[in-house]
C-alpha positions, 0 to 999 in steps of 0.5 A, a space after each residue: 199633359 197632366 200635372 202632379 204633385 208627388 208625395 215622397 212615399 210614392 217614390 219610396 214604394 216604387 223603389 220597393 222600400 215600403 214593407 206595408 205596400 203590396 205588389 199591386 201598390 208597388 206596380 201602381 206607383 211605378 206606373 204613375 211615375 212612368 206615366 209622368 216621365 213619359 208625358 206628365 208635368 211634375 209640380 215642385 216648390 221653388 224653395 226645393 222643399 219637396 226635392 230635398 225630401 226626395 233626396 233624404 229618402 232616395 238615391 240621387 244617382 238614379 239607381 237602383 230603383 224606379 223612385 230613384 230614377 224618377 228623382 234623377 229625372 226631376 232634377 234633370 227636368 226641373 228647369 224645363 217648363 213643359 215638364 216641371 212647374 215651380 211655384 213659390 211658397 210663402 212661410 206663414 209666420 216664419 214657420 218652415 212647415 206652414 204656408 200662406 198657400 195652405 188652407 186656414 181650415 180648422 179641419 186641417 189643423 192636425 194635418 201632418 206638418 211635413 206634408 203641408 208643402 205638397 198641399 200648398 204647392 198643389 193649391 198655388 199651382 196654375 195647373 191644378 195638379 193632383 196630389 199622388 199618395 201611396 201609403 200615407 194614411 194621413 191623406 186619407 184621414 183628411 181627404 174630405 177636408 182637403 177636397 173641400 179646400 180644392 185639393 185633388 187627390 189620387 190614392 194609388 193604393 186604396 187597399 192600404 187606406 183605412 176607413 
């Protein structure tokens, strides 16, 4: 089974709620979520930071979109070890948006603080997951530095990343 850390933007795009995402992007995000539900493992933080972000942007009832359905699936499977790994993150200096598990690389100093939890979870995981991104250009801007620090990335919508 493939393990993944999923940025909330993937779920939002799969719901069709991201105006910058074209149809191919929506389909790629939807297929990625279908694949994870079918045979993947989702990696979350034990403090529910990622899931809380999902809840702020999606519908817990699991409807009407595929992103909502996925969030509901995550909630229902978070304790199933074969489907969900929960990792512990340690706040750095009491900062709720920075973690000891996030690289102390000066090339990542400007990386979006709200996305640091995804990187920290990916690096703390025993499963070496891939971080999935749809339309957030911050991931593309820091791609090289993230990869040099051991973060595996999948860009589901390369057509929306700038050079």
